[in-house]
N, C-alpha and C positions, 0 to 999 in steps of 0.2 A: 561418516554417517551414510549408510546405504539407502538408496531411494526406496527399496521395498519396505522400509520401516514405517513409511507414511504413504501407503497406497491410496490412490484417488480413484473414485468412480466417475468416469467422464462419459457423456453421452456418445452414442455411435456417430462417427464422423462420416461426412460425405466422401472424403478422400483418405487414402492411406497415409498416415503421418510418417511412417517409417521410410518414406521416400524423400523426406524433406530435410533441409538444413535450417536450423534455428539459432539465432543469436539472442542471448538474454543479457542486457546491460544491467549493471548493478547486481551482478551475480553473487557477489560476496555478502550481500545484505540478507536480511531476514526473508523477505518475499522472494528475492532473486534466487536464493539457494533452493527454495522449494520449486520454483519454476524450472530450474535446471534438472532437478530430480525427476520431475514429470516429463520433461523432454526426453530424457534417457529411457524412462519407463515406456514411453510411446514408441521407442525405437528410432527416434530422430537423431540425426547428427547434431549434437548439442554443443554449442559454443558458449562458454562463460566469458562475457565481456566485463572487464574490470581494470582498475588502475594497477600499475606495476607492483605496488607494495601492499595492495589490499589482502586481507586475510583469506586463506583458502581452507579455513577450519571446517566448513560444511561442504566443501567441494572436493572430496577425496576419491570419488569414483573414477577409475582409470579410463573409462570411456569418454570422459569429458575432454573437450578441446578448449584451449584458452586463447582469448584474444585480448592483448594488452591495449587498452584504449584510453587516451587522455583527451576527453571531450572538452576540457577547459581551454585547450589551445588548438585553434583551427588548423594551423600549419602542421603541428605535430600529429594531429589526428589524420590529416590528409596523407602524411607519410606512412603512418601505421596501417591505414586501410588500403593504401596502395600495395603494401607488402602482402596483406591478407587476400587481396584481389587475385594475386598470382596463385594462391592455394585454393581459394574457395570459389572464385568467380563472383558469386553473390549469395546471400542468404535468402531462402524462400520466405522466411518469416523473421521479423525482429520484434522482440518484446522489450520495450524501453522502460525498464523499472529503476534505472539509476536516478538519483536525486538526493536532496538533503531535506530533512524534516526539522533539524535544529542547526542554527547558524548564529555566529556572534554578531554579524552585521547584516542589515537588511539587503545590501547589494549582493551578499553571498548567496542568498536564496535565488536572486535573479541569475547569477552566474551558473549555479549548479542545476537549477530546474528549468530555466528558459534558455540561456545561451548555449548550454551543453546540448540541449535538444536541437536547437537551431544549427549548431556546428555539425552535429551528426547527420541530420537530414540533408543539409546543403552539400556536405562532403560525399554522401552516398549518391546524390544527384550528379555531382561533378565527375564521379568515377564510374557512372553507369552501374551502380550497385544497389539501386532501389529494390526492396523486397516486394513480393506480391501483397503482403500484409504487414503493416506497421502498427503494432498494438501498444498503446501508451497507457501507463499506469498513472493516473491523476489522483484526485482525492475528492471526497464529498464536501470537504471544507471549502472548495471553490465557490459553492453556492452561498456560503455565509448564512447569517440569521434572517433568511428571507421569509420564513413561515413561522414566526414566533408568536403571532396572534392566536390566542385560544378561541375555539368555537364556544357558543353559549353553553354547551354541555361539558366544557373543560377539555375537550380533545384538541389535537392539532391536525393540520392537513399534511399530507405527504409532500415532500420535496420531489420534484419531477426533473428528468433530464432536460426537458424543454425550458425550464426556468432560467431566467437571465441571471448569470452569476453576479453575486454581490459580496465578494470576499472581503473580510475585515481583518485578515492577517497577511503578513509579508509572504508567508508560505503559500497561502491560497492565491494571492495575486500573481506570484511567479508561475504557479500551475496554470492559471487562466491564460497568461501570456503564451505559454507553451501550447495550450489547446488552440488558441486563436491562430498561432503560427501554423500548426498542422492543418487547420481548416483552409488556410490560404495557400498552402504549399503545393497543392495539386497531386499529392501522393495518396495512396490507398491506406487510409488510417482508420483505426477504431480506438475510441477513448473509453477507459474504465475508471469510474469514480467510486472507489470503495469507501465505506464508512470505516469505523475503527477496526483495524486488523489485529488479531491476537493469535497466539499459538506458540508452540515450542520455539525456542531461540529468541523470541521477542523480549525486549528489555523494559519497555515503558510500562506495560501492563504487569510485568513481573514485579515491578516496584509495589504494586497494590498487593500482590500475593505476599511479598516480603513483609509489608506493613501489617497485614492481617495475621501473619504468623507471629507477629509481636503484639497481637491482641488490640490493634488500633485500626479503625476504618475511618478515613477522612473524606467527607463530601462537602460540597459548597452550594449555596443558594437554597432559598426556601420555596421558590415557585416550582410548580410541577415540571419535571424534566422527563422527556422520553428519549431513550438512548437506543441506538442500533449497533450491531456488531457483525463482523464476518470473520469466520475462522479461516486461517490462511489456506487450508485445503480447499475450501469452497471458492475463495478468490482465484486460486490457481485453476480450479475446475471451470470457472466462468471464462477466464482468459483462453484456456485451451478449447473451450466449446466454440470459440469464434474462428479457430484455425480451420481453413478449408471451406469456410462459409462466407467468402468475400462478398458474394452477391447480396447477402443479407446484412453483413456486418460493416462493410465499408462505408465510411462517412457517418457512422452512428456513435452515439455517446450513451453509455449504460451506467446507471447507478447500481452498486453492488452491496447487498447485505445478506443476512441469512433469512430474510423475509419476515422477521418477527420484530416487535417493538417491546422494549423492556423499561421498567422503572429504574430509578437511580441506584437502587440497592440490589438489583438482581445479580449483577456480576460479583459483587463482594460477598453476597450471601452464598453463592455457589462455591466460591473459593473457600469460604469458611467451612462449608460442608465437606468439600473434598480433602481439605487439610485437617479436618476434625479438630478445629480450634474452638475452644469454649470461651465464654465470657469476653467477647470482643467489645471494646468501647467504640461506639458509633458516634463520631463527632460531625455535626453539620455546622459549618461556619458560614458567616455572611460573606457576600461577594467582596465587600470592601477589605476584609481581612486577606482574602486570596490576592487581591490587587497589591496589597502591601508586601506580602510574601513574595509574589512574582517580581515586583520591582526590586526588592532586595536581592533576590537570586540573580536577576539580570545584571544588576550592578556588580555583584561578585564575579559573574562570568567575564565581564569586561576587565576586571582586575587580574583574574587568573588565566584569561585567554582560553577558557574552555567553555563550550556551549552547555547551558543548563537545561534540564528537563522543564523546569518552571521558568517562564518568561512572559513577556507581554502577549505574544502569540498564543501561548498555552492558556493564559488567563482568559482571552476572548473565546477560545474554543470551549473551555470549561463553563463559561457563562452561558453559552448557547443552550436553550431549553428544549429545542426540538431538533432531533436528528432522524426522524422517521422518513423513509423514502420509498419511492415506487420502483420495484424491480420487475414489474410485469413485462416490459419490453425485452428484458434479458431472457425471460422464459419463452416468450412468444417467438422471438427471432432466432434464438440459438438452442431452444429446447433444454435450457439449463434449469435444474431444480436443486436448490441448496439442500445439503444432506447433514449439515452440522449446526443444529440449534444450539443455543448457548450452553445448556446443561451438558450436552454431549461433548462440545468443544472444550469447555472448562475442565471436565473430567479428564480428558486425554492430555490436556495441557499441564494440569497439575501433576499427573502421573509422570510426565516427561521431566518436569522440574525436579521431582523427588528422585527419579531414577538417575538423573544426571548431576545430582548433588548441588543443584542450584538453591534448594531450599530444604 
């Protein structure tokens, strides 16, 4: 897939990015592959950091350089980075997008999201390879259900980057541990906490499109829910807006969404419209039923040794009623303005699914 197929509009930068070397970890993943494309588009020497046997399906541009990194093993990572130090010296910017969103065991979240971050930063320090900017992709879920109380008029208050994290998932807890480690590490870091990220190549939201194609839309909970989204191109734009703006971005934490709030039916309604599906059965189930389904799915995962999309973590995330967040610091500090509201993003996403025979 060529990078020009998904061009991004990025604010004017204070420095020329084409003089920089950038490493993107988790490059084989959904977000990571788009980050790599944007690095190439900006003319940067772009390195795709990934495990040895990770897929290169979305990383076919011949300008890409590859760095095989096993961050689960500190000694092996030290040897690998020592070898790249001979070739690269150091990277100017590292975007750490590697991590796990689904795991069989609670401790696996800790390994892939916290310990891997720890190993990477400590090894970079030991080898004198620290970048000018270390940009970390965290998650809005680290805040947990901190602003679930409705106002008298039925509205919710925005989650803020300054709010004290109260994660209620193993995933969120592991991300908070990584954030706290970075804050104490002494390096030049910036943290991004995106809300639900969707777009071409993404598989979880794709399941909703697949369900609607079969004329079924499933939602849970009867209390008012406010949901936020960010199209992958906007998330990539927000991250790249920080590059070269270390004096403004270093030490900061930013919440990332498209700047709009949506009701629980907005996403599915737009999918239905773009796929031209008639007569969809909209099922709204009670939370206790979701709990049962999630518990059964998690039990099956342990038997099959394959992580399931539905599990205890996912149950708690779907239970949360308020996901609205304040992105004004992102605009004020970095001059970033989202360009992909849900209607525009869903339209392009569904087009991609159809063109690539996913649906």
